[in-house]
C-alpha positions as CSV (number, residue, x, y, z in Angstrom):
1,X,-93.0,18.2,-20.3
2,X,-96.3,18.5,-19.0
3,X,-95.0,20.5,-15.1
4,X,-98.7,21.2,-13.3
5,X,-102.2,20.7,-14.1
6,X,-104.9,23.3,-15.3
7,X,-106.3,23.8,-11.1
8,X,-102.1,24.2,-10.5
9,X,-102.7,26.3,-7.3
10,X,-106.2,26.8,-5.2
11,X,-104.4,30.1,-3.2
12,X,-105.4,31.4,1.0
13,X,-104.1,33.6,3.5
14,X,-103.3,31.1,5.6
15,X,-102.7,27.9,3.1
16,X,-102.4,26.1,-0.4
17,X,-103.1,23.8,-2.8
18,X,-101.7,21.8,-5.2
19,X,-101.9,19.6,-7.8
20,X,-98.2,18.7,-9.7
21,X,-96.7,16.1,-12.2
22,X,-94.9,14.1,-10.3
23,X,-91.5,14.8,-12.0
24,X,-88.9,16.6,-9.8
25,X,-88.9,20.1,-11.6
26,X,-92.4,19.9,-9.6
27,X,-90.5,20.4,-5.8
28,X,-89.2,23.6,-6.3
29,X,-92.5,24.8,-6.8
30,X,-93.8,23.7,-4.0
31,X,-90.7,24.6,-1.8
32,X,-91.7,28.1,-3.6
33,X,-94.9,27.8,-2.1
34,X,-94.4,27.5,0.8
35,X,-91.2,29.7,0.8
36,X,-94.6,32.6,0.0
37,X,-96.5,31.4,3.0
38,X,-94.1,31.6,5.7
39,X,-92.4,34.5,5.0
40,X,-95.5,36.0,5.2
41,X,-96.3,35.0,8.4
42,X,-92.8,36.1,9.4
43,X,-91.4,32.5,11.0
44,X,-87.6,31.9,10.9
45,X,-86.1,31.4,7.6
46,X,-84.0,28.9,9.7
47,X,-87.5,27.3,10.7
48,X,-88.5,27.8,7.2
49,X,-85.9,26.1,5.5
50,X,-85.4,22.9,7.8
51,X,-89.9,22.9,7.0
52,X,-88.6,22.6,3.4
53,X,-86.2,20.3,4.0
54,X,-88.8,18.2,5.6
55,X,-91.5,19.1,3.2
56,X,-89.1,18.4,0.1
57,X,-88.1,14.8,1.3
58,X,-91.4,14.6,1.1
59,X,-92.3,15.1,-2.2
60,X,-88.8,13.7,-3.6
61,X,-90.5,9.8,-2.4
62,X,-94.2,11.1,-5.2
63,X,-91.7,12.1,-7.9
64,X,-89.4,9.1,-7.0
65,X,-91.2,6.3,-5.4
66,X,-94.6,6.7,-6.1
67,X,-95.1,5.2,-9.8
68,X,-92.2,4.1,-10.9
69,X,-91.7,4.3,-14.6
70,X,-95.5,5.8,-15.3
71,X,-96.6,9.2,-15.4
72,X,-98.8,10.6,-12.5
73,X,-99.5,13.5,-10.2
74,X,-99.3,14.4,-6.4
75,X,-101.0,16.5,-4.2
76,X,-100.1,19.5,-1.0
77,X,-100.8,21.6,1.7
78,X,-100.6,23.4,3.2
79,X,-102.8,25.4,6.3
80,X,-102.0,27.4,9.6
81,X,-103.2,26.7,12.0
82,X,-104.8,29.8,14.8
83,X,-102.7,28.0,17.3
84,X,-99.2,28.6,15.8
85,X,-98.9,24.9,13.5
86,X,-98.6,24.2,10.0
87,X,-100.1,21.5,9.0
88,X,-98.6,20.1,5.2
89,X,-100.1,17.5,3.5
90,X,-98.0,15.2,0.4
91,X,-100.2,12.2,-1.1
92,X,-100.1,10.7,-4.0
93,X,-101.8,7.7,-5.7
94,X,-99.1,5.8,-6.2
95,X,-97.7,2.4,-5.3
96,X,-96.7,3.1,-1.2
97,X,-94.0,3.3,-0.3
98,X,-91.9,-0.2,-0.1
99,X,-88.5,-1.4,0.3
100,X,-86.6,-1.1,-2.7
101,X,-84.0,-2.3,-3.9
102,X,-82.9,0.0,-7.1
103,X,-83.9,2.6,-5.3
104,X,-82.9,6.1,-7.0
105,X,-82.2,8.0,-2.7
106,X,-79.9,7.5,-0.4
107,X,-83.1,5.8,2.4
108,X,-82.8,9.3,4.9
109,X,-86.4,10.7,3.7
110,X,-88.2,9.1,6.0
111,X,-85.6,9.7,9.2
112,X,-85.5,13.7,7.9
113,X,-89.4,14.7,8.2
114,X,-89.5,12.4,11.8
115,X,-86.8,14.7,12.8
116,X,-88.0,17.9,11.9
117,X,-91.5,17.6,12.5
118,X,-93.8,18.3,15.7
119,X,-95.8,15.4,14.8
120,X,-95.1,12.7,11.1
121,X,-97.4,10.3,10.1
122,X,-97.3,8.0,7.1
123,X,-100.1,5.9,5.9
124,X,-101.7,4.5,3.0
125,X,-105.0,5.2,2.5
126,X,-107.6,2.7,0.6
127,X,-107.6,3.7,-3.1
128,X,-103.7,3.6,-3.4
129,X,-100.7,5.3,-2.7
130,X,-99.6,6.8,0.5
131,X,-100.3,10.1,2.5
132,X,-98.3,12.0,4.1
133,X,-98.8,14.7,6.6
134,X,-96.4,16.3,8.8
135,X,-97.6,18.6,12.0
136,X,-95.0,21.8,12.4
137,X,-95.2,24.6,15.7
138,X,-93.9,27.4,14.8
139,X,-93.7,28.7,17.9
140,X,-96.5,31.5,17.5
141,X,-99.7,32.4,16.1
142,X,-99.9,32.1,12.4
143,X,-101.2,35.0,11.0
């Protein structure tokens, strides 16, 4: 089983970038990196849990829906701004988002993301796949 790419994480004090195999076992790695970033910035545990839920939903969508039965990758980026916002992007290069009768999910991921994020953008880049961009107001200047 190939879990992560050789260039798994590009660290930064104000964010991270991950490129992972689109496998369910990799979603907790994203949550762990996100939690570490936000805890180091002094964000409350409650807000971290909410943000982690929204990001987990976006990652789960990439894992469950982007590649059907094929192997693929997904990318996650998180960046803290000096203005006190967190911007998270989740990108896959799969088939894009479309309703599926055989979907293994419950269909609540997008509403959860929309309810938690202060801004949610979903785009289908020209080449393929889906790009989800969520912005979270952290209520204070990020360190």
